DRENVO-61371 format. One record per residue (C-alpha): residue in three letters; x, y, z; residue number from 0. Coordinates in pm, whole numbers, always signed. Example, Ala and Ser with C-alpha at 12.3 -4.5 7.8 and 13.67 -1.06 7.14 Angstrom:
DRENVO-61371
+------+--------+--------+--------+-----+
! code !     c1 !     c2 !     c3 ! pos !
+------+--------+--------+--------+-----+
!  ALA !  +1230 !   -450 !   +780 !   0 !
!  SER !  +1367 !   -106 !   +714 !   1 !
+------+--------+--------+--------+-----+
END
This chain:
DRENVO-61371
+------+--------+--------+--------+-----+
! code !     c1 !     c2 !     c3 ! pos !
+------+--------+--------+--------+-----+
!  MET !   +905 !  -8467 !  -8802 !   0 !
!  LYS !  +1035 !  -8749 !  -8568 !   1 !
!  SER !  +1266 !  -8896 !  -8878 !   2 !
!  LEU !  +1327 !  -8550 !  -8889 !   3 !
!  GLN !  +1463 !  -8590 !  -8618 !   4 !
!  LEU !  +1592 !  -8939 !  -8617 !   5 !
!  ILE !  +1836 !  -8818 !  -8895 !   6 !
!  LEU !  +1942 !  -8519 !  -8783 !   7 !
!  SER !  +2079 !  -8633 !  -8354 !   8 !
!  ASN !  +2156 !  -8983 !  -8497 !   9 !
!  PRO !  +2497 !  -9002 !  -8753 !  10 !
!  ARG !  +2353 !  -9399 !  -8812 !  11 !
!  TYR !  +2081 !  -9232 !  -8980 !  12 !
!  PHE !  +2242 !  -8909 !  -9096 !  13 !
!  ALA !  +2509 !  -9040 !  -9334 !  14 !
!  PRO !  +2321 !  -9230 !  -9575 !  15 !
!  ALA !  +2107 !  -8954 !  -9569 !  16 !
!  PHE !  +2349 !  -8711 !  -9642 !  17 !
!  VAL !  +2404 !  -8913 !  -9990 !  18 !
!  PHE !  +2042 !  -8791 ! -10095 !  19 !
!  THR !  +2199 !  -8514 ! -10081 !  20 !
!  SER !  +2481 !  -8487 ! -10212 !  21 !
!  LEU !  +2354 !  -8669 ! -10523 !  22 !
!  ASN !  +2143 !  -8367 ! -10572 !  23 !
!  ILE !  +2386 !  -8123 ! -10551 !  24 !
!  TRP !  +2630 !  -8285 ! -10746 !  25 !
!  PHE !  +2348 !  -8322 ! -11030 !  26 !
!  GLY !  +2180 !  -8012 ! -10986 !  27 !
!  THR !  +2534 !  -7847 ! -10990 !  28 !
!  TRP !  +2591 !  -7958 ! -11368 !  29 !
!  ALA !  +2260 !  -7830 ! -11440 !  30 !
!  ILE !  +2283 !  -7491 ! -11339 !  31 !
!  TYR !  +2607 !  -7516 ! -11591 !  32 !
!  ILE !  +2394 !  -7650 ! -11871 !  33 !
!  PRO !  +2396 !  -7290 ! -12071 !  34 !
!  SER !  +2781 !  -7216 ! -12068 !  35 !
!  VAL !  +2861 !  -7590 ! -12113 !  36 !
!  LYS !  +2633 !  -7543 ! -12479 !  37 !
!  GLU !  +2793 !  -7209 ! -12487 !  38 !
!  LYS !  +3125 !  -7368 ! -12465 !  39 !
!  LEU !  +3089 !  -7581 ! -12690 !  40 !
!  GLN !  +2930 !  -7402 ! -12948 !  41 !
!  ILE !  +2649 !  -7668 ! -12990 !  42 !
!  ASP !  +2246 !  -7617 ! -13040 !  43 !
!  LYS !  +1934 !  -7689 ! -12858 !  44 !
!  ALA !  +1897 !  -7997 ! -13081 !  45 !
!  ASP !  +2272 !  -8145 ! -12994 !  46 !
!  LEU !  +2222 !  -8040 ! -12652 !  47 !
!  GLY !  +1929 !  -8240 ! -12612 !  48 !
!  ILE !  +2015 !  -8554 ! -12723 !  49 !
!  ALA !  +2375 !  -8491 ! -12488 !  50 !
!  ILE !  +2103 !  -8507 ! -12207 !  51 !
!  PHE !  +1984 !  -8799 ! -12364 !  52 !
!  PHE !  +2310 !  -8963 ! -12309 !  53 !
!  LEU !  +2258 !  -8884 ! -11928 !  54 !
!  SER !  +1983 !  -9106 ! -11917 !  55 !
!  LEU !  +2093 !  -9313 ! -12131 !  56 !
!  GLY !  +2374 !  -9373 ! -11838 !  57 !
!  VAL !  +2069 !  -9405 ! -11575 !  58 !
!  PHE !  +1894 !  -9684 ! -11750 !  59 !
!  THR !  +2163 !  -9872 ! -11880 !  60 !
!  VAL !  +2259 !  -9964 ! -11521 !  61 !
!  PHE !  +1946 !  -9998 ! -11371 !  62 !
!  PRO !  +1926 ! -10420 ! -11479 !  63 !
!  ILE !  +2261 ! -10476 ! -11325 !  64 !
!  ALA !  +2207 ! -10243 ! -11050 !  65 !
!  SER !  +2104 ! -10513 ! -10818 !  66 !
!  LYS !  +2376 ! -10743 ! -10867 !  67 !
!  ILE !  +2689 ! -10504 ! -10835 !  68 !
!  ILE !  +2529 ! -10400 ! -10488 !  69 !
!  ASN !  +2469 ! -10804 ! -10403 !  70 !
!  LYS !  +2795 ! -10842 ! -10459 !  71 !
!  ILE !  +3018 ! -10600 ! -10358 !  72 !
!  GLY !  +2741 ! -10504 ! -10061 !  73 !
!  VAL !  +2473 ! -10176 ! -10052 !  74 !
!  GLY !  +2735 !  -9985 !  -9762 !  75 !
!  ARG !  +3039 ! -10030 !  -9996 !  76 !
!  ALA !  +2820 ! -10000 ! -10354 !  77 !
!  THR !  +2651 !  -9672 ! -10151 !  78 !
!  TRP !  +3039 !  -9532 ! -10079 !  79 !
!  PHE !  +3193 !  -9646 ! -10401 !  80 !
!  GLY !  +2909 !  -9455 ! -10592 !  81 !
!  VAL !  +2975 !  -9124 ! -10370 !  82 !
!  VAL !  +3366 !  -9142 ! -10494 !  83 !
!  PHE !  +3298 !  -9230 ! -10881 !  84 !
!  ASN !  +2985 !  -8945 ! -10911 !  85 !
!  SER !  +3274 !  -8673 ! -10676 !  86 !
!  ALA !  +3503 !  -8749 ! -10987 !  87 !
!  LEU !  +3236 !  -8770 ! -11292 !  88 !
!  ALA !  +3094 !  -8481 ! -11179 !  89 !
!  LEU !  +3398 !  -8280 ! -11295 !  90 !
!  PHE !  +3403 !  -8395 ! -11688 !  91 !
!  PRO !  +3104 !  -8277 ! -11851 !  92 !
!  LEU !  +3206 !  -7924 ! -11735 !  93 !
!  ILE !  +3573 !  -7957 ! -11920 !  94 !
!  ALA !  +3477 !  -8181 ! -12241 !  95 !
!  PRO !  +3712 !  -8028 ! -12495 !  96 !
!  ASN !  +3408 !  -8141 ! -12769 !  97 !
!  TYR !  +3079 !  -8306 ! -12838 !  98 !
!  TYR !  +3159 !  -8669 ! -12840 !  99 !
!  SER !  +3379 !  -8613 ! -12520 ! 100 !
!  LEU !  +3048 !  -8447 ! -12328 ! 101 !
!  CYS !  +2824 !  -8718 ! -12460 ! 102 !
!  ILE !  +3059 !  -8965 ! -12285 ! 103 !
!  ALA !  +3087 !  -8762 ! -11989 ! 104 !
!  LEU !  +2716 !  -8775 ! -11928 ! 105 !
!  PHE !  +2705 !  -9116 ! -12000 ! 106 !
!  LEU !  +2885 !  -9192 ! -11700 ! 107 !
!  PHE !  +2781 !  -8963 ! -11469 ! 108 !
!  GLY !  +2429 !  -9064 ! -11534 ! 109 !
!  ALA !  +2526 !  -9449 ! -11459 ! 110 !
!  CYS !  +2754 !  -9387 ! -11175 ! 111 !
!  ASN !  +2362 !  -9173 ! -11040 ! 112 !
!  GLY !  +2168 !  -9442 ! -11125 ! 113 !
!  LEU !  +2358 !  -9706 ! -10956 ! 114 !
!  THR !  +2402 !  -9451 ! -10664 ! 115 !
!  ASP !  +2082 !  -9396 ! -10675 ! 116 !
!  ILE !  +1944 !  -9744 ! -10615 ! 117 !
!  ALA !  +2238 !  -9783 ! -10378 ! 118 !
!  MET !  +2104 !  -9571 ! -10150 ! 119 !
!  ASN !  +1753 !  -9641 ! -10122 ! 120 !
!  THR !  +1821 !  -9992 ! -10037 ! 121 !
!  LEU !  +2058 !  -9913 !  -9815 ! 122 !
!  VAL !  +1783 !  -9708 !  -9591 ! 123 !
!  THR !  +1561 ! -10036 !  -9686 ! 124 !
!  GLU !  +1787 ! -10251 !  -9522 ! 125 !
!  ILE !  +1892 !  -9984 !  -9209 ! 126 !
!  GLU !  +1511 !  -9952 !  -9193 ! 127 !
!  LYS !  +1431 ! -10323 !  -9103 ! 128 !
!  GLU !  +1728 ! -10376 !  -8930 ! 129 !
!  ASP !  +1607 ! -10103 !  -8679 ! 130 !
!  LYS !  +1244 ! -10054 !  -8739 ! 131 !
!  GLN !  +1331 !  -9773 !  -8756 ! 132 !
!  ASN !  +1075 !  -9530 !  -9012 ! 133 !
!  PHE !  +1302 !  -9239 !  -9187 ! 134 !
!  MET !  +1285 !  -9322 !  -9600 ! 135 !
!  SER !  +1077 !  -9024 !  -9692 ! 136 !
!  ALA !  +1256 !  -8805 !  -9506 ! 137 !
!  ALA !  +1586 !  -8905 !  -9648 ! 138 !
!  HIS !  +1426 !  -8816 !  -9956 ! 139 !
!  GLY !  +1363 !  -8459 !  -9807 ! 140 !
!  PHE !  +1703 !  -8450 !  -9786 ! 141 !
!  PHE !  +1736 !  -8542 ! -10150 ! 142 !
!  SER !  +1493 !  -8193 ! -10203 ! 143 !
!  LEU !  +1772 !  -7963 !  -9954 ! 144 !
!  GLY !  +2016 !  -8085 ! -10189 ! 145 !
!  GLY !  +1845 !  -7837 ! -10459 ! 146 !
!  VAL !  +1763 !  -7569 ! -10239 ! 147 !
!  ILE !  +2162 !  -7576 ! -10155 ! 148 !
!  VAL !  +2229 !  -7591 ! -10523 ! 149 !
!  GLY !  +2035 !  -7295 ! -10565 ! 150 !
!  LEU !  +2184 !  -7082 ! -10292 ! 151 !
!  GLY !  +2505 !  -7209 ! -10375 ! 152 !
!  SER !  +2401 !  -7032 ! -10785 ! 153 !
!  PHE !  +2447 !  -6665 ! -10577 ! 154 !
!  LEU !  +2837 !  -6740 ! -10598 ! 155 !
!  ILE !  +2838 !  -6843 ! -10992 ! 156 !
!  PRO !  +2988 !  -6410 ! -11060 ! 157 !
!  LEU !  +3233 !  -6484 ! -10798 ! 158 !
!  ILE !  +3428 !  -6810 ! -10899 ! 159 !
!  GLY !  +3367 !  -6724 ! -11285 ! 160 !
!  SER !  +3426 !  -7074 ! -11340 ! 161 !
!  PRO !  +3216 !  -7371 ! -11386 ! 162 !
!  PHE !  +3449 !  -7580 ! -11307 ! 163 !
!  LEU !  +3589 !  -7444 ! -10990 ! 164 !
!  HIS !  +3262 !  -7416 ! -10902 ! 165 !
!  MET !  +3228 !  -7782 ! -10944 ! 166 !
!  LEU !  +3573 !  -7862 ! -10800 ! 167 !
!  ILE !  +3501 !  -7698 ! -10472 ! 168 !
!  THR !  +3159 !  -7872 ! -10456 ! 169 !
!  VAL !  +3287 !  -8198 ! -10513 ! 170 !
!  ILE !  +3592 !  -8179 ! -10248 ! 171 !
!  LEU !  +3366 !  -7997 ! -10026 ! 172 !
!  VAL !  +3094 !  -8292 ! -10030 ! 173 !
!  LEU !  +3331 !  -8599 ! -10033 ! 174 !
!  ILE !  +3482 !  -8488 !  -9720 ! 175 !
!  ILE !  +3167 !  -8459 !  -9547 ! 176 !
!  ASN !  +3084 !  -8813 !  -9655 ! 177 !
!  VAL !  +3451 !  -8997 !  -9604 ! 178 !
!  PHE !  +3335 !  -8849 !  -9189 ! 179 !
!  LEU !  +3047 !  -9032 !  -9227 ! 180 !
!  LYS !  +3070 !  -9346 !  -9494 ! 181 !
!  LYS !  +3168 !  -9550 !  -9119 ! 182 !
!  ARG !  +2816 !  -9554 !  -9042 ! 183 !
!  TYR !  +2705 !  -9730 !  -9319 ! 184 !
!  TYR !  +3054 !  -9900 !  -9525 ! 185 !
!  HIS !  +2990 ! -10235 !  -9344 ! 186 !
!  ILE !  +2571 ! -10313 !  -9412 ! 187 !
!  THR !  +2511 ! -10509 !  -9592 ! 188 !
!  ALA !  +2130 ! -10658 !  -9728 ! 189 !
!  ALA !  +1997 ! -10945 !  -9539 ! 190 !
!  PRO !  +1917 ! -11258 !  -9700 ! 191 !
!  VAL !  +1578 ! -11319 !  -9846 ! 192 !
!  GLU !  +1412 ! -11666 !  -9966 ! 193 !
!  LYS !  +1423 ! -11620 ! -10257 ! 194 !
!  GLU !  +1043 ! -11793 ! -10423 ! 195 !
!  PRO !  +1067 ! -11938 ! -10774 ! 196 !
!  PHE !   +938 ! -11651 ! -11038 ! 197 !
!  SER !   +562 ! -11644 ! -11111 ! 198 !
!  LEU !   +288 ! -11409 ! -11210 ! 199 !
!  LYS !   +158 ! -11424 ! -10878 ! 200 !
!  LEU !   +557 ! -11274 ! -10748 ! 201 !
!  PHE !   +568 ! -11043 ! -11006 ! 202 !
!  LYS !   +180 ! -10873 ! -10984 ! 203 !
!  PRO !   +267 ! -10642 ! -10673 ! 204 !
!  LEU !   +573 ! -10484 ! -10805 ! 205 !
!  LEU !   +372 ! -10469 ! -11159 ! 206 !
!  VAL !   +111 ! -10275 ! -11017 ! 207 !
!  LEU !   +411 ! -10031 ! -10797 ! 208 !
!  GLY !   +604 !  -9971 ! -11118 ! 209 !
!  ILE !   +268 !  -9839 ! -11260 ! 210 !
!  ILE !   +178 !  -9640 ! -10999 ! 211 !
!  GLY !   +582 !  -9523 ! -11001 ! 212 !
!  PHE !   +596 !  -9462 ! -11371 ! 213 !
!  VAL !   +250 !  -9240 ! -11375 ! 214 !
!  SER !   +374 !  -9054 ! -11043 ! 215 !
!  MET !   +718 !  -8963 ! -11118 ! 216 !
!  GLY !   +604 !  -8870 ! -11470 ! 217 !
!  SER !   +328 !  -8596 ! -11342 ! 218 !
!  GLU !   +617 !  -8482 ! -11071 ! 219 !
!  GLY !   +803 !  -8409 ! -11394 ! 220 !
!  GLY !   +540 !  -8277 ! -11605 ! 221 !
!  ILE !   +466 !  -7987 ! -11309 ! 222 !
!  ILE !   +793 !  -7877 ! -11303 ! 223 !
!  ASP !   +822 !  -7851 ! -11653 ! 224 !
!  TRP !   +530 !  -7729 ! -11739 ! 225 !
!  SER !   +357 !  -7570 ! -11466 ! 226 !
!  ALA !   +508 !  -7195 ! -11514 ! 227 !
!  LEU !   +417 !  -7230 ! -11938 ! 228 !
!  TYR !    +45 !  -7288 ! -11764 ! 229 !
!  LEU !    +22 !  -7000 ! -11527 ! 230 !
!  LYS !   +148 !  -6757 ! -11763 ! 231 !
!  GLU !    -80 !  -6939 ! -12116 ! 232 !
!  VAL !   -358 !  -7101 ! -11985 ! 233 !
!  VAL !   -441 !  -6841 ! -11628 ! 234 !
!  LEU !   -292 !  -6561 ! -11731 ! 235 !
!  ALA !   -107 !  -6497 ! -11402 ! 236 !
!  PRO !    +63 !  -6207 ! -11366 ! 237 !
!  GLU !   +449 !  -6235 ! -11468 ! 238 !
!  ALA !   +574 !  -6197 ! -11088 ! 239 !
!  LEU !   +349 !  -6508 ! -11009 ! 240 !
!  ILE !   +460 !  -6708 ! -11329 ! 241 !
!  GLY !   +701 !  -6918 ! -11142 ! 242 !
!  SER !   +515 !  -6941 ! -10773 ! 243 !
!  GLY !   +365 !  -7287 ! -10921 ! 244 !
!  PHE !   +700 !  -7438 ! -10930 ! 245 !
!  LEU !   +838 !  -7284 ! -10595 ! 246 !
!  ALA !   +513 !  -7397 ! -10403 ! 247 !
!  PHE !   +512 !  -7760 ! -10524 ! 248 !
!  SER !   +900 !  -7766 ! -10491 ! 249 !
!  ALA !   +835 !  -7621 ! -10110 ! 250 !
!  MET !   +544 !  -7850 ! -10015 ! 251 !
!  MET !   +726 !  -8139 ! -10174 ! 252 !
!  THR !  +1015 !  -8080 !  -9928 ! 253 !
!  PHE !   +827 !  -7973 !  -9663 ! 254 !
!  GLY !   +574 !  -8342 !  -9717 ! 255 !
!  ARG !   +915 !  -8556 !  -9695 ! 256 !
!  PHE !   +947 !  -8461 !  -9355 ! 257 !
!  LEU !   +597 !  -8567 !  -9232 ! 258 !
!  GLY !   +577 !  -8889 !  -9432 ! 259 !
!  ASP !   +751 !  -9124 !  -9237 ! 260 !
!  GLY !   +566 !  -9054 !  -8914 ! 261 !
!  ILE !   +219 !  -9089 !  -9134 ! 262 !
!  SER !   +312 !  -9372 !  -9277 ! 263 !
!  GLN !   +444 !  -9563 !  -8966 ! 264 !
!  ARG !    +95 !  -9514 !  -8868 ! 265 !
!  ILE !   -177 !  -9608 !  -9152 ! 266 !
!  GLY !   +111 !  -9819 !  -9352 ! 267 !
!  SER !   +252 !  -9732 !  -9722 ! 268 !
!  ILE !    -35 !  -9824 !  -9898 ! 269 !
!  LYS !   -271 !  -9580 !  -9778 ! 270 !
!  LEU !    -58 !  -9314 !  -9803 ! 271 !
!  VAL !    +10 !  -9360 ! -10144 ! 272 !
!  ALA !   -376 !  -9309 ! -10191 ! 273 !
!  LEU !   -385 !  -9017 !  -9943 ! 274 !
!  GLY !    -88 !  -8848 ! -10136 ! 275 !
!  ALA !   -324 !  -8949 ! -10419 ! 276 !
!  PHE !   -633 !  -8792 ! -10295 ! 277 !
!  ILE !   -491 !  -8445 ! -10225 ! 278 !
!  ALA !   -306 !  -8454 ! -10588 ! 279 !
!  ILE !   -616 !  -8462 ! -10739 ! 280 !
!  ILE !   -736 !  -8199 ! -10501 ! 281 !
!  GLY !   -459 !  -8010 ! -10632 ! 282 !
!  TYR !   -556 !  -8086 ! -10987 ! 283 !
!  VAL !   -909 !  -7995 ! -10934 ! 284 !
!  LEU !   -783 !  -7600 ! -10819 ! 285 !
!  VAL !   -484 !  -7581 ! -11106 ! 286 !
!  LEU !   -760 !  -7627 ! -11348 ! 287 !
!  SER !   -980 !  -7395 ! -11220 ! 288 !
!  GLU !   -759 !  -7133 ! -11428 ! 289 !
!  ASN !   -803 !  -6866 ! -11117 ! 290 !
!  SER !   -395 !  -6765 ! -11024 ! 291 !
!  ILE !   -389 !  -6793 ! -10581 ! 292 !
!  LEU !   -643 !  -7133 ! -10663 ! 293 !
!  ALA !   -387 !  -7299 ! -10908 ! 294 !
!  ILE !    -79 !  -7167 ! -10742 ! 295 !
!  VAL !   -224 !  -7369 ! -10421 ! 296 !
!  GLY !   -293 !  -7623 ! -10650 ! 297 !
!  PHE !    +38 !  -7678 ! -10698 ! 298 !
!  ALA !   +140 !  -7625 ! -10302 ! 299 !
!  LEU !   -131 !  -8008 ! -10271 ! 300 !
!  ASN !    +71 !  -8173 ! -10563 ! 301 !
!  GLY !   +376 !  -8111 ! -10399 ! 302 !
!  LEU !   +233 !  -8251 ! -10125 ! 303 !
!  GLY !    +60 !  -8547 ! -10222 ! 304 !
!  PHE !   +340 !  -8686 ! -10466 ! 305 !
!  SER !   +626 !  -8594 ! -10203 ! 306 !
!  VAL !   +531 !  -8888 ! -10013 ! 307 !
!  MET !   +475 !  -9123 ! -10302 ! 308 !
!  VAL !   +830 !  -9180 ! -10416 ! 309 !
!  PRO !   +911 !  -9255 ! -10113 ! 310 !
!  GLU !   +701 !  -9551 !  -9996 ! 311 !
!  LEU !   +687 !  -9751 ! -10360 ! 312 !
!  PHE !  +1120 !  -9726 ! -10258 ! 313 !
!  ARG !   +985 !  -9921 !  -9925 ! 314 !
!  ILE !   +764 ! -10111 ! -10012 ! 315 !
!  GLY !   +954 ! -10265 ! -10319 ! 316 !
!  GLY !  +1253 ! -10319 ! -10130 ! 317 !
!  ASN !   +997 ! -10524 !  -9905 ! 318 !
!  VAL !   +798 ! -10730 ! -10139 ! 319 !
!  LYS !   +762 ! -11105 ! -10030 ! 320 !
!  GLY !  +1021 ! -11329 ! -10231 ! 321 !
!  VAL !  +1258 ! -11032 ! -10425 ! 322 !
!  GLU !  +1581 ! -10944 ! -10276 ! 323 !
!  SER !  +1541 ! -10522 ! -10176 ! 324 !
!  SER !  +1770 ! -10453 ! -10432 ! 325 !
!  GLN !  +1572 ! -10579 ! -10706 ! 326 !
!  GLY !  +1266 ! -10393 ! -10585 ! 327 !
!  VAL !  +1436 ! -10111 ! -10581 ! 328 !
!  ALA !  +1621 ! -10099 ! -10896 ! 329 !
!  PHE !  +1274 ! -10185 ! -11067 ! 330 !
!  ILE !  +1083 !  -9906 ! -10921 ! 331 !
!  ALA !  +1332 !  -9688 ! -10971 ! 332 !
!  GLY !  +1352 !  -9777 ! -11379 ! 333 !
!  THR !   +980 !  -9721 ! -11421 ! 334 !
!  GLY !   +982 !  -9417 ! -11186 ! 335 !
!  TYR !  +1271 !  -9248 ! -11410 ! 336 !
!  SER !  +1085 !  -9382 ! -11752 ! 337 !
!  GLY !   +770 !  -9238 ! -11628 ! 338 !
!  PHE !  +1012 !  -8898 ! -11498 ! 339 !
!  LEU !  +1158 !  -8874 ! -11865 ! 340 !
!  LEU !   +875 !  -8921 ! -12085 ! 341 !
!  GLY !   +555 !  -8818 ! -11864 ! 342 !
!  PRO !   +666 !  -8449 ! -11972 ! 343 !
!  VAL !   +730 !  -8528 ! -12316 ! 344 !
!  ILE !   +354 !  -8687 ! -12334 ! 345 !
!  LEU !   +200 !  -8388 ! -12229 ! 346 !
!  GLY !   +397 !  -8231 ! -12472 ! 347 !
!  PHE !   +257 !  -8403 ! -12794 ! 348 !
!  LEU !    -55 !  -8364 ! -12586 ! 349 !
!  ALA !    -98 !  -7983 ! -12589 ! 350 !
!  GLU !    +31 !  -7965 ! -12886 ! 351 !
!  GLY !   -257 !  -8151 ! -13043 ! 352 !
!  PHE !   -548 !  -8024 ! -12810 ! 353 !
!  THR !   -433 !  -7767 ! -12528 ! 354 !
!  LEU !   -206 !  -7705 ! -12231 ! 355 !
!  LYS !   -537 !  -7740 ! -12022 ! 356 !
!  THR !   -590 !  -8098 ! -12186 ! 357 !
!  SER !   -252 !  -8170 ! -12077 ! 358 !
!  PHE !   -342 !  -8100 ! -11683 ! 359 !
!  TRP !   -678 !  -8314 ! -11734 ! 360 !
!  ALA !   -472 !  -8583 ! -11789 ! 361 !
!  LEU !   -254 !  -8514 ! -11494 ! 362 !
!  LEU !   -570 !  -8507 ! -11305 ! 363 !
!  GLY !   -667 !  -8854 ! -11443 ! 364 !
!  CYS !   -291 !  -9018 ! -11390 ! 365 !
!  ALA !   -412 !  -8907 ! -11041 ! 366 !
!  ALA !   -698 !  -9078 ! -11014 ! 367 !
!  LEU !   -505 !  -9379 ! -11159 ! 368 !
!  VAL !   -314 !  -9372 ! -10843 ! 369 !
!  LEU !   -577 !  -9403 ! -10618 ! 370 !
!  PHE !   -799 !  -9682 ! -10766 ! 371 !
!  LEU !   -465 !  -9864 ! -10780 ! 372 !
!  THR !   -330 !  -9833 ! -10415 ! 373 !
!  ILE !   -666 !  -9919 ! -10334 ! 374 !
!  VAL !   -719 ! -10249 ! -10535 ! 375 !
!  LEU !   -361 ! -10311 ! -10385 ! 376 !
!  ASN !   -474 ! -10245 ! -10027 ! 377 !
!  THR !   -758 ! -10458 ! -10080 ! 378 !
!  LYS !   -548 ! -10747 ! -10178 ! 379 !
!  LYS !   -319 ! -10743 !  -9908 ! 380 !
!  THR !   -580 ! -10733 !  -9700 ! 381 !
!  THR !   -788 ! -11069 !  -9855 ! 382 !
+------+--------+--------+--------+-----+
END
């Protein structure tokens, strides 16, 4: 919890951490009003799925150019511009007058989300390098807290009565806080890196990290989308416990991210990702037991295991020798988000072609693959 104390006691660290919180508040507030937008525009589920795809398309479109933008204007300024543009673009999906304008609004919102995500992770990487302090994992914990704030804010829906007004109030409050905090990071630029000519030797560690990111975030997305159905159809859990798997997963993921930095300083990032994979494997074994309580405990262990993986991957990716931090972070973000979006779809095909339990056996295999790849990385690092 040292990194949490660090963030809460020093505005230099709280400022970028709050950008993480802000990103999830903007996105989460949009997400809770998806049913309202669907009803307002009178579109079906297929059309809604395509519209949400445009949001993802926006994210992926910006990934190849994000590092160039960040290096051109400075990581601190890029983070702040992301805050400002997200504040504006978060409003448009809720006031889109028709389906086509919704798709355009979501594409732009997604692109700005993607740029902000890479900028804020690069910003934390640079501050960590400069100050010799680890707080990447705790910063991701603040992202998770953003979801909690959105969940609490959802109780205001009946009182406010307007999606746009709710988002407007949210945007104004979040922007005001960021205005006061921006001076803590606005001036920061990425330290110059002695770039090396492209070679497979240079690309290999990033490729392995990308595979780990794809698998780990794909597993994370799979649990988020499929845990309730698994408890209902495979475990045959009581109705009251069906949402408990996701709750346990989310709670332990937030908790684990506040612990991650201290452990990372002691044992190193690669070993921490390996430890996370090992904990996730134990979690999947419990999930596959088909016992309600054990399965819920298993989902909790999954959350604890996966909580440290993505922050550590960003940390490692931002410190690969001969690669600019923004490029390393952008690569990890691109592969990770690909897994997060495609993972649940792949699991759905497995569940349809075989059984839902088969999908979770596949997730167990993915956690084992991550453990194996971290062993390979650690071996290469020590030889």
